[in-house]
N, C-alpha and C positions, 0 to 999 in steps of 0.2 A: 555564535559561530558553531557551537556544538550541535544545536538543533538543526542547522542547515546541513551539517555532515550526516546527522542521523536521518534526516529526510532523504538525502541522496542514497544512503545505504538501504533504506526501506524500498525506495523506488527501484534501485538496482536489483534487490531481491525479488520484487514482483516481475521485473523484466526477465530474470533468469527462470522463474517459475513459468512464465508465459512461453518462453522459448523451449523449455523442456516439456511443456504440455501438462505439467502437474500430475502425471500418471502416478498412481499409487497413493496420492495424497487425499483423494476423495472416495467416498463409498461408491460401489458399483452403480447404484441407482442414479446418483448424480452424474456419473460418467456417461451413462446411457442417455440422459437428457441432454447433456452438454454436447455430445458428439453426434446425436441423432440416432444412436443405436448402440449395440454392445460390441462393436468392432474395436480393434486395438489402435485405431488411428488417433492422432493427437487432437485434442479439442481445439476449437477456434480460440484465438487470443481473447476475444470478448468474453467467452465462457470461462476462461482461466482467471481473468482479472475482475476484482470487484469493481462496481461502478465508481466508488470513491474510497480509496484505501484508508482515508483518515476519518471517515464518518463516525466510527465508534471509539475514537482515540482522543485523548486530551493531553496536552503538554503540562508537565509538572514544573515547579520552580527550578529544578536542576536540569531541565531539558529532556527528560525521559518521557516517552509516550506510554500512557497507561490506558487500559480499557475503561470505557464509561458505561455504567449500567444502563440498560434500555428502560425507558419509562413510556408507558402508553398514555396518551392524553386522556383516555377514559379513566385512568387511575388517579388523575389529579383531582384533589378536593379543594374547592374554594369556599371560604367562609361566606355566608349569605350577606354580610355587611361589607364585603370587599368592593371597593370602587375601582372599576376598570378605566375610568376617565383619566387621561394623562394631563389635562389642563383644567383650569377653573376660571370662571368669569370674575373679574375684579372691577369694582367701580373706582374710577380715577377721577378725583376732584382736586384740581390744582388751582391755586391762586398765588401768583408770583408778582408781588408789587413792582419788582424791577422791570417787568415786561409790560406794564400798563401803558396804554396809549400807542402801542405798536403791535404789528402782527409779527410773531416770531415763528420759528420752526422748532418743533418738539420731537425728540427721539426718546424711546424707551429701550434701555439696555439692561442686560442681565449678567454680563461678564465684566466685572470691575473690582477694583481694590481701593479702599480709602488710603489717601496719602496725607502727609502733613500740610500740603498746599491745595488739596481738593480730592480728585479721583483719577486713578489710572484706568482708563476705559478701553476695552477691546471693542471698537466700533462695529466690528463684524457681528457682534451679538445684539445690535440694535434691531429689534424686530418690527418696530413701527415708527414711521415719521408722519407727523401731522402738523397742521397749522395751529398756533395758539393765538387767539384773538384777545386783545386788551388784557393780557396777563391771566386769563382764565381758560381752563380746559376741563370739560366734563365728558367722560366717555366710559364705556364698558370694554375692558380689555381681557383677552384670553391670556393667562399666564400658566406656564408649565408647572406642574406640581412640585418639582424639585426646587423652585425658587421661592424664598420667603421675603425677598426684597427685590425691588426694581429701581433702577436709577433713571430719573427723568433728566434729560439734557436739553436746556432751552438755548437755542441759537438765535442771536440777533442779526438782523440784516446789515447793520452798519459794520464796516471793517474796523478792526481794532477793539471791538467790545468782546470781552471774554464770555464764554457760555456760562450759564448758571446751572448748577447741579442741585438736584433735590432727590435724596434717597427716600424711598417709600416702603414701608412694610405693607405686604399684601395680605388681605383677608378675603376669603370667599364670600360672595354675595349670598 
């Protein structure tokens, strides 16, 4: 709530500055550019307001806005061995005896928690659905670097049969 009030106060301050024309707050050279000459008329509102008043500010944990130091991308140094890839190829070789003799549906999920009875899965995190034939599945899958494990969920076509879960550690090919 405090951050919202602070944002309103900052915006109100910029509006006041825009309406008063910011006279006397900028050096003469900038006034001449903003107003189109050295006359004493008020600058246009667009000249008085920055394009985005929050561009160089960051909120702290107590809700205060503090300046953020500027960094030029030319100043950034990256180690030669740094990997810019966000995903890696993983070979998936599944053999599920419970699914032999039937074509099942297979989902790969990344957002899940083990429970005492199986897994609590956020099915919105399932990135791939594929058929699994005769209990076997061999495929190369792209997995985001932040995941060390993936959950395979094998769905049976018959009603009443519970899915089979298989958690897999992933290693790059």
